[in-house]
C-alpha positions as CSV (number, residue, x, y, z in Angstrom):
1,M,55.1,96.6,-0.3
2,K,52.3,96.6,2.2
3,I,53.5,93.3,3.6
4,K,56.9,94.7,4.3
5,S,55.4,97.7,6.2
6,L,53.1,95.4,8.1
7,V,56.0,93.1,9.1
8,S,58.2,96.1,10.2
9,C,55.3,97.5,12.2
10,L,54.7,94.2,13.9
11,L,58.4,93.8,14.7
12,A,58.3,97.3,16.2
13,V,55.4,96.4,18.4
14,I,57.1,93.2,19.6
15,M,60.3,95.2,20.4
16,I,58.5,97.8,22.4
17,T,56.5,95.1,24.3
18,A,59.8,93.2,25.0
19,M,61.3,96.4,26.5
20,F,58.6,96.5,29.2
21,A,58.7,92.8,30.0
22,V,60.7,92.7,33.2
23,P,61.8,89.3,34.4
24,S,62.2,88.7,38.1
25,L,63.4,86.0,40.5
26,A,61.4,84.6,43.3
27,A,62.6,81.8,45.6
28,V,60.9,80.1,48.5
29,D,62.0,77.5,51.1
30,E,59.7,76.0,53.7
31,R,60.6,73.7,56.6
32,T,58.3,72.2,59.2
33,L,59.2,70.6,62.5
34,Q,56.7,68.7,64.8
35,T,56.9,70.1,68.3
36,P,54.8,69.4,71.4
37,Y,53.1,72.8,70.7
38,G,52.1,71.8,67.2
39,P,53.9,72.0,63.8
40,L,56.4,74.8,63.6
41,K,56.6,76.2,60.1
42,G,59.6,78.2,58.9
43,L,59.2,80.0,55.6
44,L,61.9,82.0,53.8
45,F,61.1,84.1,50.7
46,L,63.2,86.3,48.4
47,H,61.9,88.3,45.4
48,R,64.3,90.2,43.2
49,T,63.1,92.5,40.3
50,N,65.1,94.2,37.5
51,F,63.8,97.5,38.9
52,G,66.4,97.2,41.7
53,L,64.1,96.0,44.4
54,V,64.9,93.0,46.6
55,Q,62.3,91.8,49.1
56,V,63.2,89.3,51.7
57,S,60.8,87.8,54.3
58,A,61.1,85.1,57.0
59,E,58.1,83.7,58.8
60,A,57.7,81.5,61.9
61,E,54.3,80.0,62.7
62,L,52.8,77.4,65.0
63,T,50.2,76.2,62.6
64,N,47.8,74.8,65.2
65,G,47.3,78.2,66.8
66,F,49.2,77.6,70.1
67,N,50.4,80.9,71.5
68,A,54.1,80.4,72.6
69,N,55.9,82.5,75.2
70,V,58.3,83.6,72.5
71,I,58.3,83.1,68.7
72,I,61.2,84.4,66.6
73,A,61.7,84.8,62.8
74,T,65.1,85.9,61.5
75,F,67.1,86.0,58.3
76,E,70.6,86.8,57.3
77,I,71.8,87.7,53.8
78,V,75.4,86.8,52.9
79,E,77.4,87.2,49.7
80,Y,77.3,83.9,47.8
81,Y,81.0,83.6,46.9
82,T,82.7,85.1,50.0
83,G,80.1,84.5,52.7
84,S,80.5,88.1,53.9
85,P,77.4,89.3,55.7
86,C,75.2,91.9,54.0
87,A,72.1,92.3,56.2
88,Q,70.3,90.7,59.1
89,V,66.7,91.2,60.3
90,A,64.9,89.6,63.2
91,E,61.4,89.9,64.7
92,T,60.2,88.6,68.1
93,Y,56.7,88.3,69.3
94,Y,55.6,87.3,72.8
95,N,52.5,85.1,73.6
96,Y,51.6,84.8,69.9
97,N,51.7,82.0,67.3
98,R,53.0,83.8,64.2
99,V,55.7,86.4,63.4
100,V,57.1,87.8,60.1
101,A,60.4,89.5,59.6
102,N,60.6,91.3,56.3
103,Q,62.7,94.0,54.6
104,N,62.7,95.7,51.2
105,Y,66.1,96.6,49.8
106,N,66.4,99.1,46.9
107,Y,69.7,99.1,45.0
108,A,69.9,102.9,45.2
109,N,69.5,102.9,49.0
110,Y,71.1,99.6,49.8
111,P,73.9,98.8,47.5
112,I,74.9,96.1,50.0
113,I,72.9,93.4,48.3
114,P,75.0,91.8,45.6
115,S,73.6,90.1,42.5
116,L,74.1,86.5,44.0
117,V,73.4,85.8,47.6
118,T,72.6,83.1,50.1
119,V,69.8,83.7,52.6
120,Y,69.7,81.8,55.9
121,G,66.5,81.9,57.9
122,C,65.5,80.7,61.4
123,A,62.1,80.1,62.8
124,E,62.2,79.5,66.6
125,V,59.7,78.9,69.3
126,R,60.5,79.1,73.0
127,H,58.0,77.9,75.6
128,T,58.9,75.2,78.1
129,N,61.5,74.0,75.6
130,S,63.0,75.6,72.5
131,Y,62.6,74.3,68.9
132,A,63.9,75.8,65.6
133,V,63.9,75.1,61.9
134,W,66.3,76.6,59.4
135,P,65.1,77.3,55.9
136,R,67.7,78.6,53.4
137,L,68.0,79.9,49.9
138,I,71.4,79.2,48.3
139,G,72.8,81.2,45.3
140,V,69.8,83.3,44.5
């Protein structure tokens, strides 16, 4: 009889623990382009939790420390099946070597983010010439 109560108690602990285990999705894409100003790195990041939070971030960086006239990081979120735009964010810095564009979306406040999206990013540097890389996350 004690074994049955021990097993049922153990199963109850496992069930309670499983209720609090929240899986999440994180996706990253990084692209690098060699430019006369040094390597241009474009990084795109998406993190989605079951608590209803979606974090999206795009980063542009000249990894050798060169300060460009203009450096831009942008991303656009589109619905995966239809391609209809959901959100777009861009950040521009002048005379700098790194910029990050990020945004947090909560399902309660931003019901515009569907469950399956594609995120297009762009990291661009403008000095004497312009160079860009386009990381992307498809179907996340």
